[in-house]
N, C-alpha and C positions, 0 to 999 in steps of 0.2 A: 599519397600512395593508396591509402585505404579507399578513398573515393574512386580512384582509378580502377581498383580491383572490382568494386561494386559495379561500375560502368561496364566492365568486361562481361560480367555475368548478365547484365541487362541487355546489352547489345547482342550477346550470343543467343539469348532467348528470343529476341526479336527476329534474328536471322533464321532460327529454326522454325519460327511461326510464319515466315515470309511477310513480316511486318516492317514498316518503316517507322523510325522514331518520330515523335512530334517535332515540329520545327523548333529550333532554339529560340527561347524567349528573348526579348529585348532587355537591355540593362534597366530600362525604366520599369518593366514588369518584375524583373529580378529583385530590385531594391525594395519594391513594395512588398513582395511576397516574403522575402527573407526577414524583414522587420516584423511582419505579422506572425510569421512562424516561430520566431525565437523570442521576441519580447512583447508580442501581442498588440502592436500598434503600427501605424504607417509612419514613415520617416518624416521629419520636418523638412522644409524646403532647403535649409543649409545642409542637413544631413544627406539629402538626396543629391544635391549639387556636388558635395564633396566626393561622393562615389562616382557620379556620372562624369565628372571632370578628371578623375584619376587616370593616369596612363599606365598604372601597374598591371602586369600580366596576371598577377595573382589577386587582383582586387576583390574578386568574388569570395575566395576562401578567406582572405584577410578580413572582409566585412563580417563573415560568419563568425570568425574567431573573436572579433571585437564585440559583437552582440552577445556571444556566449559569456563574455567576461563582464557584461553589464548585469551585475548581481541583482539590482533592484528590479529591472525590467524582466529578466529571465525568471527570477523567483516568483514575482507576482503572476506572470503568465502561466508558468508551469504548475504553480500551486493548484490551479483550477483542475488540472488533469488528475492530480493526486487526491484532491478533496473529493472529486467525483468518484474515483475508484475506491477510496477508503470510506466513502459515505460519511464524511465528517460533518456533524451538525453545527449550526452557527448560533442556535438559540439556547444553548446549555452553558451555564456559567463555567463549569470546570474544563470545558474544551478550549478556553482561551489559551492556556499554556500549550495545549496539544496542537492547536493550529499554528502557533508561532514556532513550536518545535519542528513541525513538518517543514515550515518555510526555511528554518535553519538547515535542515538536512539537505534541502534542494540547493540552497545558497552555497553550502560547503561541499557540494557534490559528493555526499556520503555514498559509498558504493551501495548499489541496490541490494546485494545479498546481506550487507550489514544492516541496512534499513529494515529489511524484512525480518531479520533475526531480532532486532530491537523491538519491533512491534509484537511479534508472536510470543516473545519471552518476557515482555514488559510486566513489571509488578511493582508494588509499593505505592506510595502516595503520589498523586498526580503532580503535586507541587514539587516533588523531588525527581520524579521520573514521568514526564508527560506521555511517554509511549504507552503507559498502562491504560490510557484512555481508549486505546484500540479495542480493548475488551469491554469497557464500559459503554461503548457505542451500542452494544447488544446486551446490556445489563439484564439479567434474568432470563436470557435466551441463549444459554451456552451452546446448545445444539445448533442453533442458527448461526452463531458466530463461527463454529467449526466449519460449517458448510461454506460460509462466506470466505473464510481463510483459504480453503482449498480452491474455491472458484477464483479468487483474486490472484493468488500466487502460482497456482498450478493449472488453471484453466479447466477445472474438472467440477462438474455439478454432482453433488452427493445428496441434495436435499430430498430427492424422491426416496432414497434408501432409509430415511428416518422412520418411515412407517411400514415399509415393505421392501423386498428386493427390488433393485432398480429395474424398471421394465425395458429400458433402452440401452443400458450399459451393463457391465459385468459386476458391479458392486452389489453386495448383499447388505441386508439390514444389520446382520451381525458385524460386518466390516465397518459399517457406519458407527456403531457404538464402540467398537474397538478404537477407532480414531477419536471419538468424542471423549474417551477416557483420558486422553492427554490433558484436556482442559477442565475436566470435572473437578469441581470444588474451588475453582478460581472465581471468587465472588467479591461483592462490595465490602468495604471496611470503613468504619467511622472511628477515627482516633479522637479521644477526648482527654481533657485534663492537662494538656501541655500548656506551658506559659503563654505561647503564642495564641492558642485558642481562647484561654481565659482573658487575655488582653483584648482580643477582638470582641468577646462577649461584653466586656465592660464598656468598650467603645460604642457598641451597638446600643446598650442600655442608656448611656449618656445622650446619644443622639435622639433616642426616642423620648427622653425627658424634655430635651429642648424642643422637639417637635410638638409635644403636648402643650408647652407654654406658648407655642405659636412663633418661635424664633425662626429667623433665616429665610422666611418666605418660601418654605418648601425645600431649601437646600439640605436640611437635616434628613428629610425623607430620602433624598437621593443618596446621601452619605450612608444612611442606614441600609438601604438596599445594596449599596456597594460593599458594605462590610459583611452582609449576609452572603453575597457572592464570593467574597474572599474566604469566608469560613467554609463554604462548600468546597472551594478549590483546595484548601490545605487539609481538609479532612476526608477527602474522597480518594479511594485507590483500591488496589487489589491486595488481598491478604495472603493469598496462597499461590504457589507455583503449580498447583493441581495435585490431585490424588494419584493419578496414573491408573485408576481403576474405576469401573462403572458397572451398574446392573442393567440388564436388559429389561424392557417393559414387562409388566405383569401379563400382558396379553400376547406376548411373543408366540408365533405360531409355526415356525420352521423347525425341522427335525435336526438341525445342526447345533442346537443349544436348547436350554430350558428357560421358561419364563422366570424372570428375576435372577437369572444366573449372573454371577460376578465375572466380568471380563477385565483383562489387563490391557494396557495401551499397546496397540500394534499398528504400524503403518500399513497403508493399502498397497504400496508398491515400493520396493527398494529399501536397502539399509536397515531392515528390521532388526537384525542380530546386533548391529552396532548400537542401535538405540536402546535395545533391552539392557545392554551392559551399562549405558550411560544413565539409564532411568534412576537407578538407586543412588547415583553420585550427584548428578546435576539437577534432578527434579524433572518431572514429566514435561512441563511446558518448555523448559530449556532444551530437552531432547527433541521435542516436537519442532522447535525452531531450528535446531541443527538439521533436521530432516527436510523441512520445508525449504530452507534457504541454501541447500547444498548444490554445488555445481554438478554433483553426481546424480542429483534427483532428475529423473528422465524428463520432467516437464518444466522445471523452474526456469531454466534459461530460455527454452522455447517460448514460453508464455510472455516473458518481458520483451524479447525480440519482436514477437508478433504484435504486442501492444504498441511498442514504440514505432514500428514501421507503419502501422495503421494511423497513429497520431500524426506522423509527419507527412505521409503520402496519401492518406485517405482510404487505402485498401489494405486489408490484412493479408499476410502470406498464407495463413490458415483462416478460413472465413469465420469459423465459430470461435470468437475470442474467449468466451467463458465456458465452452462446452466441447473441448477437444477429445475426440475418441481415439482409441489405440490405432485405428486404421485411417485417421484423418490425413488427408493429403495436402501438402502445401502446393501453391501454384508452381513453385520451383524448389524442389527439395534440396538439390545441391547448394543453391543460393542461401536457403534458410540455414543449412548446416554451417555454411561459411560465416554467416552473420552471428551464429551462436558461438563459433570459435573466436570471432573478433570480440564479442562481449566478454567472454572468459579471459581473453588476453588482456583486455582493458580493465580487468578486475572489477567488472560490473559498474564502472564509471558511466554516468548517464549524460554528461555534457558532450 
């Protein structure tokens, strides 16, 4: 029924534009495309023959459901989408758990709003809470991380407002720093002295002694490197949920505030009063996550619907995926609003 409703919107639009739909593709074309779209590979000959020889009237939708339930294929293929969107590095030791954790979220079909909330509010040691690596991707660059968060989840670019009022949008430099206050103070932490870390240190020293004696033909070196990677993993994380306040730059030049003035965390649109109440109770980044991932946020649902439509069909409903303005027009606004309602009704499930 959901697919039929989408077809109604599409055919209605084609009729208004005096356009004819493309010819229906063959089953041979369909089976190739559906495998590539859902699990990232073409079907084997037996798989293709099973579909082509089926007499079921619902064989197209049944195959789609079957492929969506292929955890390994679906997860491996769609991880690439999220790894690109979240800019997940592959050459940093502590991101091992982070990468596998993201794959688990995909495999388990964790609702998108919950995934976003986990990432934005993540804290603690990576070993215990891999979501905290979302902030360590931009370690030492908290302002850039805030800009990326708003771009990824809200399709809004704020980076120009870091140094001056945005020249092409309505955001001011003061608003930029008020948003940045939510994540101010969330930095790296190194935990030392635990039994696990001491044991790893002893293991590393033992391996290095064996290496010095020439044992194991280089195996000890590899083990030593591995133990160092593990130490990095279990000792790296975020120490703070954020301060909820920040100071403007010393060279701030606008007349709506003073240089070095202290600002408190404030959202750029919507839900500000609710967040201010939560700030003292749940911590600034938790409140920030509540705001980012709320279905009431005017752009959160729009952006994920737009991204998924582009991923599946090649064209976005709103052309600028990462730079949506207040007056941005979708190619078909009623259709976009319908898809947003479907997303909310599905509780942000992405399968």
